[in-house]
NUZAZA-871484 format. One record per residue (C-alpha): z, y, x; residue number from 1. Coordinates in Angstrom, 2 decimals, padded with zeros to 5 digits. Layout:
@pz: Z py: Y px: X pos: NUM
...
END
This chain:
@pz: -087.62 py: -050.93 px: -016.06 pos: 1
@pz: -090.12 py: -051.62 px: -018.84 pos: 2
@pz: -091.51 py: -054.94 px: -017.59 pos: 3
@pz: -087.60 py: -056.14 px: -017.00 pos: 4
@pz: -086.82 py: -055.21 px: -020.74 pos: 5
@pz: -089.98 py: -056.74 px: -021.52 pos: 6
@pz: -089.43 py: -060.03 px: -019.54 pos: 7
@pz: -085.45 py: -060.17 px: -020.80 pos: 8
@pz: -087.13 py: -060.02 px: -024.06 pos: 9
@pz: -089.14 py: -062.86 px: -023.33 pos: 10
@pz: -086.18 py: -065.04 px: -022.16 pos: 11
@pz: -084.29 py: -064.52 px: -024.98 pos: 12
@pz: -087.15 py: -065.77 px: -027.48 pos: 13
@pz: -087.28 py: -069.03 px: -025.22 pos: 14
@pz: -083.84 py: -069.57 px: -025.10 pos: 15
@pz: -083.62 py: -069.64 px: -028.89 pos: 16
@pz: -084.58 py: -073.12 px: -030.43 pos: 17
@pz: -087.89 py: -074.46 px: -031.52 pos: 18
@pz: -088.44 py: -072.41 px: -034.95 pos: 19
@pz: -088.96 py: -074.41 px: -037.84 pos: 20
@pz: -092.40 py: -074.79 px: -038.59 pos: 21
@pz: -093.68 py: -073.88 px: -035.37 pos: 22
@pz: -097.77 py: -074.16 px: -035.13 pos: 23
@pz: -098.18 py: -073.32 px: -031.61 pos: 24
@pz: -096.87 py: -073.74 px: -027.95 pos: 25
@pz: -097.34 py: -071.02 px: -025.57 pos: 26
@pz: -097.59 py: -071.99 px: -021.91 pos: 27
@pz: -096.99 py: -069.58 px: -019.50 pos: 28
@pz: -097.64 py: -070.02 px: -015.96 pos: 29
@pz: -094.86 py: -069.71 px: -014.70 pos: 30
@pz: -094.17 py: -073.45 px: -016.69 pos: 31
@pz: -091.97 py: -071.90 px: -019.61 pos: 32
@pz: -093.13 py: -072.46 px: -023.23 pos: 33
@pz: -092.72 py: -070.20 px: -026.37 pos: 34
@pz: -093.30 py: -072.12 px: -029.71 pos: 35
@pz: -094.89 py: -069.70 px: -032.77 pos: 36
@pz: -095.75 py: -069.84 px: -035.88 pos: 37
@pz: -098.50 py: -067.74 px: -035.04 pos: 38
@pz: -100.13 py: -065.18 px: -032.66 pos: 39
@pz: -102.92 py: -062.79 px: -032.33 pos: 40
@pz: -105.32 py: -061.70 px: -029.71 pos: 41
@pz: -105.38 py: -058.05 px: -029.20 pos: 42
@pz: -107.38 py: -056.88 px: -026.37 pos: 43
@pz: -105.73 py: -058.00 px: -023.03 pos: 44
@pz: -102.46 py: -059.69 px: -024.63 pos: 45
@pz: -101.41 py: -062.03 px: -026.87 pos: 46
@pz: -099.05 py: -060.97 px: -029.68 pos: 47
@pz: -096.79 py: -062.94 px: -032.12 pos: 48
@pz: -093.94 py: -062.15 px: -033.79 pos: 49
@pz: -090.00 py: -062.61 px: -032.83 pos: 50
@pz: -086.77 py: -060.41 px: -032.40 pos: 51
@pz: -087.31 py: -058.85 px: -035.53 pos: 52
@pz: -090.87 py: -057.14 px: -034.58 pos: 53
@pz: -093.96 py: -058.29 px: -032.67 pos: 54
@pz: -093.79 py: -059.67 px: -029.08 pos: 55
@pz: -096.63 py: -059.19 px: -026.24 pos: 56
@pz: -097.87 py: -061.01 px: -023.19 pos: 57
@pz: -100.61 py: -060.06 px: -021.14 pos: 58
@pz: -103.25 py: -062.63 px: -020.82 pos: 59
@pz: -102.68 py: -062.92 px: -017.05 pos: 60
@pz: -099.82 py: -064.46 px: -017.63 pos: 61
@pz: -100.96 py: -067.46 px: -020.11 pos: 62
@pz: -101.39 py: -070.65 px: -019.05 pos: 63
@pz: -103.18 py: -072.23 px: -022.02 pos: 64
@pz: -102.08 py: -072.35 px: -025.87 pos: 65
@pz: -101.64 py: -075.70 px: -027.76 pos: 66
@pz: -100.69 py: -076.85 px: -031.21 pos: 67
@pz: -096.86 py: -077.55 px: -031.70 pos: 68
@pz: -096.13 py: -081.34 px: -031.72 pos: 69
@pz: -098.94 py: -082.26 px: -028.88 pos: 70
@pz: -097.84 py: -083.15 px: -025.16 pos: 71
@pz: -099.58 py: -081.58 px: -022.38 pos: 72
@pz: -101.28 py: -084.47 px: -021.71 pos: 73
@pz: -102.71 py: -085.22 px: -025.21 pos: 74
@pz: -103.34 py: -081.66 px: -025.58 pos: 75
@pz: -107.00 py: -080.71 px: -024.91 pos: 76
@pz: -105.94 py: -078.19 px: -022.51 pos: 77
@pz: -106.74 py: -074.63 px: -024.11 pos: 78
@pz: -106.94 py: -072.12 px: -021.86 pos: 79
@pz: -107.25 py: -068.73 px: -022.23 pos: 80
@pz: -111.14 py: -068.68 px: -022.42 pos: 81
@pz: -110.85 py: -071.37 px: -025.02 pos: 82
@pz: -108.44 py: -070.38 px: -027.25 pos: 83
@pz: -108.40 py: -071.55 px: -030.84 pos: 84
@pz: -108.84 py: -068.31 px: -033.61 pos: 85
@pz: -105.71 py: -067.66 px: -034.86 pos: 86
@pz: -105.75 py: -068.19 px: -038.81 pos: 87
@pz: -106.68 py: -064.82 px: -040.50 pos: 88
@pz: -103.85 py: -063.35 px: -042.63 pos: 89
@pz: -105.44 py: -061.50 px: -045.71 pos: 90
@pz: -103.96 py: -058.21 px: -045.78 pos: 91
@pz: -101.46 py: -057.75 px: -048.72 pos: 92
@pz: -102.75 py: -055.56 px: -050.93 pos: 93
@pz: -100.87 py: -051.56 px: -051.03 pos: 94
@pz: -098.15 py: -051.60 px: -053.49 pos: 95
@pz: -098.68 py: -049.16 px: -056.32 pos: 96
@pz: -095.41 py: -047.52 px: -057.92 pos: 97
@pz: -094.97 py: -049.16 px: -061.40 pos: 98
@pz: -094.85 py: -045.21 px: -062.56 pos: 99
@pz: -097.91 py: -044.42 px: -061.21 pos: 100
@pz: -101.37 py: -044.87 px: -062.98 pos: 101
@pz: -103.96 py: -046.66 px: -061.56 pos: 102
@pz: -107.21 py: -044.13 px: -060.76 pos: 103
@pz: -110.17 py: -044.48 px: -062.78 pos: 104
@pz: -113.37 py: -042.92 px: -062.28 pos: 105
@pz: -114.37 py: -040.43 px: -064.65 pos: 106
@pz: -116.72 py: -041.40 px: -067.25 pos: 107
@pz: -119.37 py: -039.61 px: -067.65 pos: 108
@pz: -119.17 py: -037.43 px: -070.99 pos: 109
@pz: -121.70 py: -038.38 px: -073.68 pos: 110
@pz: -124.34 py: -035.63 px: -075.06 pos: 111
@pz: -122.45 py: -035.40 px: -078.42 pos: 112
@pz: -118.95 py: -035.04 px: -076.76 pos: 113
@pz: -120.14 py: -032.39 px: -074.30 pos: 114
@pz: -121.66 py: -030.21 px: -077.71 pos: 115
@pz: -118.91 py: -030.47 px: -079.00 pos: 116
@pz: -117.04 py: -029.36 px: -076.11 pos: 117
@pz: -119.21 py: -026.26 px: -075.99 pos: 118
@pz: -118.56 py: -025.85 px: -080.12 pos: 119
@pz: -115.23 py: -025.42 px: -079.62 pos: 120
@pz: -115.00 py: -023.22 px: -076.88 pos: 121
@pz: -117.69 py: -020.68 px: -078.55 pos: 122
@pz: -115.14 py: -020.87 px: -081.60 pos: 123
@pz: -112.32 py: -019.80 px: -079.59 pos: 124
@pz: -114.22 py: -016.97 px: -077.99 pos: 125
@pz: -115.04 py: -015.90 px: -081.44 pos: 126
@pz: -111.58 py: -015.92 px: -082.94 pos: 127
@pz: -110.40 py: -013.59 px: -079.93 pos: 128
@pz: -113.29 py: -011.28 px: -080.32 pos: 129
@pz: -112.40 py: -011.67 px: -084.20 pos: 130
@pz: -109.01 py: -010.44 px: -083.57 pos: 131
@pz: -109.96 py: -007.89 px: -081.26 pos: 132
@pz: -112.13 py: -006.30 px: -084.06 pos: 133
@pz: -109.08 py: -006.41 px: -086.25 pos: 134
@pz: -106.63 py: -004.69 px: -084.22 pos: 135
@pz: -109.47 py: -002.13 px: -083.09 pos: 136
@pz: -109.99 py: -001.14 px: -086.56 pos: 137
@pz: -106.34 py: -000.86 px: -087.32 pos: 138
@pz: -105.71 py: 001.58 px: -084.33 pos: 139
@pz: -109.05 py: 003.89 px: -085.45 pos: 140
@pz: -107.84 py: 004.28 px: -088.88 pos: 141
@pz: -104.44 py: 005.12 px: -087.43 pos: 142
@pz: -106.18 py: 007.62 px: -085.42 pos: 143
@pz: -108.27 py: 008.85 px: -087.83 pos: 144
@pz: -105.62 py: 009.31 px: -090.42 pos: 145
@pz: -103.52 py: 011.94 px: -088.12 pos: 146
@pz: -106.65 py: 013.59 px: -086.39 pos: 147
@pz: -108.88 py: 013.87 px: -089.96 pos: 148
@pz: -106.47 py: 013.62 px: -092.77 pos: 149
@pz: -108.84 py: 010.12 px: -093.98 pos: 150
@pz: -109.53 py: 006.75 px: -092.68 pos: 151
@pz: -112.56 py: 005.07 px: -091.32 pos: 152
@pz: -115.79 py: 006.90 px: -090.70 pos: 153
@pz: -115.68 py: 009.23 px: -093.98 pos: 154
@pz: -116.99 py: 013.14 px: -093.41 pos: 155
@pz: -114.19 py: 015.19 px: -091.52 pos: 156
@pz: -112.74 py: 017.64 px: -093.92 pos: 157
@pz: -109.61 py: 019.42 px: -093.06 pos: 158
@pz: -108.34 py: 019.97 px: -096.99 pos: 159
@pz: -104.52 py: 020.16 px: -095.93 pos: 160
@pz: -102.67 py: 021.93 px: -093.22 pos: 161
@pz: -101.29 py: 018.78 px: -091.70 pos: 162
@pz: -104.96 py: 017.84 px: -091.42 pos: 163
@pz: -105.73 py: 020.94 px: -089.27 pos: 164
@pz: -102.95 py: 020.47 px: -087.02 pos: 165
@pz: -103.98 py: 017.02 px: -086.60 pos: 166
@pz: -107.47 py: 018.19 px: -085.25 pos: 167
@pz: -105.67 py: 020.82 px: -083.21 pos: 168
@pz: -103.57 py: 018.15 px: -082.02 pos: 169
@pz: -106.39 py: 016.10 px: -081.14 pos: 170
@pz: -107.71 py: 018.67 px: -079.27 pos: 171
@pz: -105.37 py: 019.80 px: -077.19 pos: 172
@pz: -104.30 py: 016.05 px: -076.10 pos: 173
@pz: -107.48 py: 015.39 px: -074.61 pos: 174
@pz: -107.08 py: 018.64 px: -072.96 pos: 175
@pz: -103.66 py: 017.58 px: -071.46 pos: 176
@pz: -105.71 py: 014.04 px: -070.65 pos: 177
@pz: -108.49 py: 015.81 px: -068.40 pos: 178
@pz: -105.44 py: 017.87 px: -066.72 pos: 179
@pz: -103.59 py: 015.06 px: -065.65 pos: 180
@pz: -106.30 py: 013.30 px: -064.70 pos: 181
@pz: -106.85 py: 016.48 px: -062.00 pos: 182
@pz: -103.60 py: 016.48 px: -061.23 pos: 183
@pz: -103.90 py: 012.01 px: -060.48 pos: 184
@pz: -101.37 py: 011.62 px: -063.28 pos: 185
@pz: -103.22 py: 009.94 px: -066.48 pos: 186
@pz: -103.33 py: 006.42 px: -066.59 pos: 187
@pz: -106.81 py: 005.17 px: -064.50 pos: 188
@pz: -106.82 py: 008.54 px: -062.35 pos: 189
@pz: -108.55 py: 007.95 px: -059.29 pos: 190
@pz: -106.50 py: 007.50 px: -056.32 pos: 191
@pz: -105.92 py: 010.37 px: -054.08 pos: 192
@pz: -108.12 py: 013.27 px: -056.59 pos: 193
@pz: -107.57 py: 016.52 px: -055.65 pos: 194
@pz: -105.06 py: 018.15 px: -057.87 pos: 195
@pz: -106.70 py: 020.75 px: -060.45 pos: 196
@pz: -104.04 py: 023.41 px: -059.61 pos: 197
@pz: -100.54 py: 023.51 px: -058.27 pos: 198
@pz: -098.63 py: 024.18 px: -061.57 pos: 199
@pz: -098.05 py: 021.05 px: -063.36 pos: 200
@pz: -099.98 py: 021.08 px: -066.95 pos: 201
@pz: -098.10 py: 021.53 px: -070.11 pos: 202
@pz: -095.92 py: 018.69 px: -071.13 pos: 203
@pz: -097.66 py: 016.64 px: -074.23 pos: 204
@pz: -095.84 py: 017.14 px: -077.53 pos: 205
@pz: -095.00 py: 014.46 px: -079.52 pos: 206
@pz: -097.94 py: 013.83 px: -081.78 pos: 207
@pz: -100.49 py: 014.50 px: -078.75 pos: 208
@pz: -098.93 py: 011.91 px: -076.80 pos: 209
@pz: -099.34 py: 009.49 px: -079.53 pos: 210
@pz: -102.92 py: 010.28 px: -079.56 pos: 211
@pz: -103.27 py: 009.87 px: -076.12 pos: 212
@pz: -101.63 py: 007.00 px: -075.98 pos: 213
@pz: -103.88 py: 005.29 px: -079.01 pos: 214
@pz: -107.38 py: 006.37 px: -077.54 pos: 215
@pz: -105.76 py: 004.70 px: -074.22 pos: 216
@pz: -105.22 py: 001.24 px: -075.96 pos: 217
@pz: -108.63 py: 001.58 px: -078.19 pos: 218
@pz: -110.58 py: 002.28 px: -074.82 pos: 219
@pz: -108.50 py: -000.83 px: -073.27 pos: 220
@pz: -109.88 py: -003.46 px: -076.04 pos: 221
@pz: -112.86 py: -001.95 px: -076.73 pos: 222
@pz: -112.89 py: -003.48 px: -072.62 pos: 223
@pz: -111.37 py: -006.48 px: -073.26 pos: 224
@pz: -113.50 py: -007.20 px: -076.18 pos: 225
@pz: -116.84 py: -006.14 px: -073.88 pos: 226
@pz: -115.72 py: -008.62 px: -071.43 pos: 227
@pz: -115.15 py: -011.54 px: -073.83 pos: 228
@pz: -118.78 py: -011.29 px: -075.22 pos: 229
@pz: -120.43 py: -011.13 px: -071.83 pos: 230
@pz: -119.11 py: -014.00 px: -070.82 pos: 231
@pz: -120.36 py: -015.88 px: -074.14 pos: 232
@pz: -123.86 py: -014.56 px: -073.01 pos: 233
@pz: -123.20 py: -016.21 px: -069.88 pos: 234
@pz: -122.28 py: -018.96 px: -071.59 pos: 235
@pz: -125.49 py: -018.86 px: -074.34 pos: 236
@pz: -123.05 py: -018.40 px: -076.44 pos: 237
@pz: -124.34 py: -017.16 px: -079.96 pos: 238
@pz: -122.82 py: -013.15 px: -079.75 pos: 239
@pz: -124.58 py: -011.53 px: -082.62 pos: 240
@pz: -122.19 py: -009.46 px: -085.30 pos: 241
@pz: -119.45 py: -009.77 px: -083.04 pos: 242
@pz: -119.38 py: -006.20 px: -082.47 pos: 243
@pz: -117.66 py: -004.34 px: -085.20 pos: 244
@pz: -117.63 py: -000.38 px: -085.00 pos: 245
END
């Protein structure tokens, strides 16, 4: 069926008038002639354009190929073993969308540029650590004010009832944290920790919960700061005077 369709396509091409500007005549062994603008060899096939696509004919069906305008008597009798080389057609360059920038080879960064980028990266790290230091300082002062009645690292003197009560709340808050960790209720408690007791620990008071949250936030920020400093050390950045306690 395929061969019959193929033969029908060839006959349709043969029935067409001589194409304008036809360059070659393919002479088949059955005497038919096919006028083509161009052709090419592809293994055991002779291929040429026609019928809106490409048509192939087996070489064993072709008697010869000659240039258009030459008679059989005038032609040099170009048999298949002496076929003229089909003119080479250079492939057209692939179209590139107008909005797609042409790829460029990455330029090697100069030593000055690399040094500048490293300096900018180190500066960004320092700014982050500086911000963490300020936040830690604020949290620690709030914690000291609640538990000691003063700020910073001043000596601990309970000169007021409020300061003494803050110290007591601090002790009880730490105890609640320890009990909740044993129960697996506190933030960061290990999964599957055995319960401390069957009864839940006493609930935090408002002040005790505030102190517990302050300690947790201070620990989180300290860990974040240390991670940044470790990254700076790995990049050989200066970490002197970054930690301010």
